[in-house]
RODO-2510 file (C-alpha; in nm, 4 decimals, decimal comma):
residues 208
     n   res          X          Y          Z
     1     m    15,3390     6,6685    10,9367
     2     a    15,5969     6,9263    11,0255
     3     n    15,8435     6,7596    10,8935
     4     r    15,6693     6,7171    10,5394
     5     f    15,5577     7,1013    10,4997
     6     r    15,8987     7,3009    10,7030
     7     g    15,7175     7,3421    10,9829
     8     f    15,3555     7,4797    10,8859
     9     l    15,0382     7,2944    10,8539
    10     p    14,8478     7,3053    10,5762
    11     v    14,4934     7,4074    10,5949
    12     v    14,2334     7,3934    10,3117
    13     i    14,0588     7,7217    10,3440
    14     d    13,7313     7,8189    10,0802
    15     v    13,5354     8,1286    10,1195
    16     e    13,1969     8,2224     9,9454
    17     t    13,1933     8,6004     9,9417
    18     g    12,9607     8,9094     9,7912
    19     g    13,2272     9,0259     9,5380
    20     f    13,5958     9,0223     9,4481
    21     n    13,7054     9,3163     9,6488
    22     c    13,8216     9,1684    10,0060
    23     k    13,8126     9,5426    10,1160
    24     t    13,4851     9,6211    10,0552
    25     d    13,2978     9,2988     9,9585
    26     a    13,1024     9,0560    10,2364
    27     l    13,2523     8,7473    10,3693
    28     l    12,9414     8,5468    10,3606
    29     e    13,0717     8,1484    10,3943
    30     v    13,4140     8,0407    10,5112
    31     a    13,5017     7,6502    10,5538
    32     a    13,8435     7,4841    10,6272
    33     v    13,8932     7,1151    10,6221
    34     l    14,1745     6,9824    10,8103
    35     l    14,4389     6,6990    10,7102
    36     e    14,5610     6,3927    10,8249
    37     m    14,8768     6,1863    10,7883
    38     d    14,9305     5,8240    10,8460
    39     d    15,2136     5,5988    10,8998
    40     e    15,3023     5,5691    10,5385
    41     g    15,3339     5,9726    10,4961
    42     l    15,0527     5,9728    10,2711
    43     i    14,7994     6,2648    10,3963
    44     s    14,4407     6,2434    10,3722
    45     r    14,1069     6,5044    10,4114
    46     g    13,9861     6,5208    10,7768
    47     e    13,7085     6,7157    10,9846
    48     t    13,5769     6,9859    10,7869
    49     i    13,4646     7,3062    10,9544
    50     r    13,2021     7,5364    10,7733
    51     y    13,0152     7,8499    10,9097
    52     h    12,7782     8,1020    10,7298
    53     v    12,8734     8,4536    10,8022
    54     k    12,7014     8,8064    10,8468
    55     p    12,7888     9,0478    10,5958
    56     f    12,9763     9,3249    10,8200
    57     d    12,8303     9,6549    10,8500
    58     g    12,8473     9,8365    10,5336
    59     a    12,9673     9,5337    10,3106
    60     n    12,9434     9,5339     9,9697
    61     l    12,6853     9,2599     9,7837
    62     e    12,7174     9,2314     9,4194
    63     p    12,3910     9,0384     9,2825
    64     a    12,6195     8,8842     8,9904
    65     s    12,8223     8,6854     9,2953
    66     l    12,5541     8,5852     9,4824
    67     a    12,3888     8,4473     9,1307
    68     v    12,6653     8,2538     9,1198
    69     n    12,7195     8,1075     9,4608
    70     g    12,3495     8,1120     9,5639
    71     i    12,3246     8,2817     9,8941
    72     d    12,0779     8,5189    10,0153
    73     p    12,2056     8,6544    10,2803
    74     h    11,9192     8,8176    10,4288
    75     h    11,7262     8,4912    10,4310
    76     p    11,5373     8,4465    10,7592
    77     l    11,6286     8,0783    10,8017
    78     r    12,0074     8,1145    10,7199
    79     p    12,1966     8,0108    11,0150
    80     a    12,4796     8,3109    10,9888
    81     i    12,7064     8,4245    11,2848
    82     d    12,9321     8,7501    11,3129
    83     e    13,2249     8,6982    11,1169
    84     r    13,4824     8,7601    11,4383
    85     d    13,3036     8,4816    11,5911
    86     a    13,3214     8,2501    11,2816
    87     l    13,6849     8,2997    11,2478
    88     q    13,7288     8,2678    11,6420
    89     r    13,6023     7,8998    11,6020
    90     v    13,7836     7,8151    11,2795
    91     f    14,1006     7,9602    11,4364
    92     r    14,0331     7,7602    11,7431
    93     e    14,0464     7,4520    11,5746
    94     v    14,3090     7,5105    11,3698
    95     r    14,5846     7,6175    11,6729
    96     r    14,4577     7,2958    11,8388
    97     t    14,5454     7,0918    11,5247
    98     v    14,8963     7,2990    11,4868
    99     r    14,9810     7,2302    11,8287
   100     e    14,8798     6,8276    11,7854
   101     n    15,1202     6,8355    11,4854
   102     r    15,4169     7,0204    11,6471
   103     c    15,3801     7,2979    11,3654
   104     s    15,4999     7,6322    11,4045
   105     r    15,1769     7,7860    11,2025
   106     a    14,9440     7,7235    11,0085
   107     v    14,9586     7,7822    10,5954
   108     l    14,6122     7,8484    10,3306
   109     v    14,5568     7,6016    10,1043
   110     g    14,3747     7,7251     9,7985
   111     h    14,2579     7,6951     9,4954
   112     n    14,3436     8,0708     9,3819
   113     a    14,4720     8,0797     9,7522
   114     h    14,5422     8,4901     9,7136
   115     f    14,1196     8,5095     9,6804
   116     d    14,0856     8,3008    10,0002
   117     l    14,3893     8,4802    10,1693
   118     g    14,2857     8,7975    10,1359
   119     f    13,9426     8,8137    10,2648
   120     m    14,0837     8,5993    10,5585
   121     n    14,3103     8,8766    10,6456
   122     e    14,0656     9,1629    10,5790
   123     a    13,8300     8,9885    10,8338
   124     v    14,1046     8,9414    11,0530
   125     a    14,1532     9,3047    11,0867
   126     r    13,7971     9,4039    11,0637
   127     s    13,7251     9,1559    11,3719
   128     a    14,0516     9,3034    11,5874
   129     i    14,1755     8,9006    11,6128
   130     k    14,5006     8,9557    11,7696
   131     r    14,5943     8,5623    11,7285
   132     n    14,5809     8,4203    11,3901
   133     p    14,7329     8,1028    11,3154
   134     f    14,7789     8,1631    10,9566
   135     h    15,1099     8,2803    10,7872
   136     p    14,9934     8,6277    10,6631
   137     f    15,1101     8,5877    10,2895
   138     s    15,2453     8,2720    10,2310
   139     c    14,9987     7,9777    10,1197
   140     f    15,0071     7,6782     9,8801
   141     d    14,8021     7,7294     9,5511
   142     t    14,6356     7,4558     9,4394
   143     a    14,5356     7,6100     9,0981
   144     t    14,9027     7,6009     9,0039
   145     a    14,9604     7,2815     9,1533
   146     c    14,7096     7,1142     8,9361
   147     g    14,8509     7,3043     8,6584
   148     i    15,1638     7,1121     8,7111
   149     a    15,0687     6,7873     8,7737
   150     f    14,7362     6,7467     8,6257
   151     g    14,7413     7,0426     8,3060
   152     q    14,4271     7,1701     8,4661
   153     t    14,3957     7,4846     8,6619
   154     v    14,0057     7,5252     8,6646
   155     l    13,9083     7,2889     9,0245
   156     a    13,6343     7,1071     8,8526
   157     r    13,8808     7,0191     8,5707
   158     a    14,1858     6,9229     8,8297
   159     v    13,8895     6,7251     9,0207
   160     v    13,8300     6,4844     8,6878
   161     a    14,1759     6,5034     8,5954
   162     a    14,2939     6,3376     8,9126
   163     g    14,0393     6,0706     8,8775
   164     l    13,8166     6,2033     9,1069
   165     e    13,4346     6,2952     9,0944
   166     w    13,3009     6,6605     9,0572
   167     d    12,9273     6,7031     9,1321
   168     e    12,8276     7,0224     8,9693
   169     t    12,5030     7,1030     9,1779
   170     q    12,6875     7,1315     9,5044
   171     a    12,9529     7,3653     9,3467
   172     h    13,0236     7,7147     9,5058
   173     s    12,9492     7,6553     9,8500
   174     a    13,2375     7,6581    10,1105
   175     s    13,2387     7,3615    10,2277
   176     y    13,2217     7,1342     9,8908
   177     d    13,4685     7,3324     9,7354
   178     a    13,7258     7,3061    10,0230
   179     e    13,6598     6,9506    10,0266
   180     m    13,7363     6,9008     9,6931
   181     t    14,0609     7,1355     9,7072
   182     a    14,1708     6,9265     9,9750
   183     d    14,1191     6,6143     9,7667
   184     v    14,3439     6,7752     9,4982
   185     f    14,6144     6,8849     9,7127
   186     c    14,6268     6,5323     9,8515
   187     e    14,6650     6,3703     9,5318
   188     v    14,9447     6,6017     9,4516
   189     v    15,1670     6,5829     9,7841
   190     n    15,1173     6,1973     9,7872
   191     r    15,2120     6,1400     9,4210
   192     y    15,4977     6,3700     9,5175
   193     r    15,5527     6,1418     9,8608
   194     d    15,8673     5,9574     9,6917
   195     t    16,0219     6,2475     9,5631
   196     f    15,9920     6,3980     9,9072
   197     e    16,1355     6,1151    10,0677
   198     i    16,4596     6,0796     9,8240
   199     s    16,5442     6,4571     9,8619
   200     r    16,5098     6,4547    10,2042
   201     r    16,7393     6,1422    10,2705
   202     n    17,0222     6,3470    10,0007
   203     a    16,9641     6,6744    10,1505
   204     p    17,3186     6,8154    10,3375
   205     p    17,2858     6,7841    10,6897
   206     q    17,1517     7,1798    10,8791
   207     n    17,3922     7,3510    11,1036
   208     p    17,3088     7,2847    11,4748
***
C-alpha cells in the first residue's frame, strides 16, 4: 500500500453535518472505511468505523440539511458522543492501520473530498487534537476520479456506472456513503493497476 500511494494510506471518510459551513455548522456523523490490498495489488473495502456525534456548543443546525440526512440531533435514543471522543476513536484505528501498512500518514478519500476534510479539520481544531494522522490539505477526490473513469460525478450515478448497486434508501448515512465511495475508489484504482506497474517499472531510479 505504501508503495502504491507514495507512503500515504488512503482512508475513506464521509461526514454528515448540520449545514455546509464547516466553521459554524455541526458535525453529526463521521464514518471511516479502511482499505486492504491483496498480494496481486488489488485494493478492497475493509472495516467501517462509524460514530454519531453530538453538536458542539453553539453549533448551527440548518433544517434543510437535517431534512436531507434525516438526522434528529436531539433524539433521546441517538447514541451520539462528543466530537473529540469520536475523532480520537477514528484516529486511533487509522494510526494503527498506517503503522501496519508502513505508511507515513493517512490521506483522506472522499466524494467532493474537501467538504469532508474541511469539517474534519475544523473539528480537530475545536477539539485541540494534536495527533491528527491525516494530511492537512491533500486528499483523493472520487468525484474527480469518477468523472474521469466513468463520466459521472454524482456518487449514486458513479456507483451504477461502475457496475455496482446503489440503494437510495440507505443514502445520506455516513457509513453507507463512505462504503460506496470506497467501492468506487477501489474500482478506479484497480482498473489502473497495470498502468501503475508499467509506470513504476519505467520510472528512472531515485537518487540515494
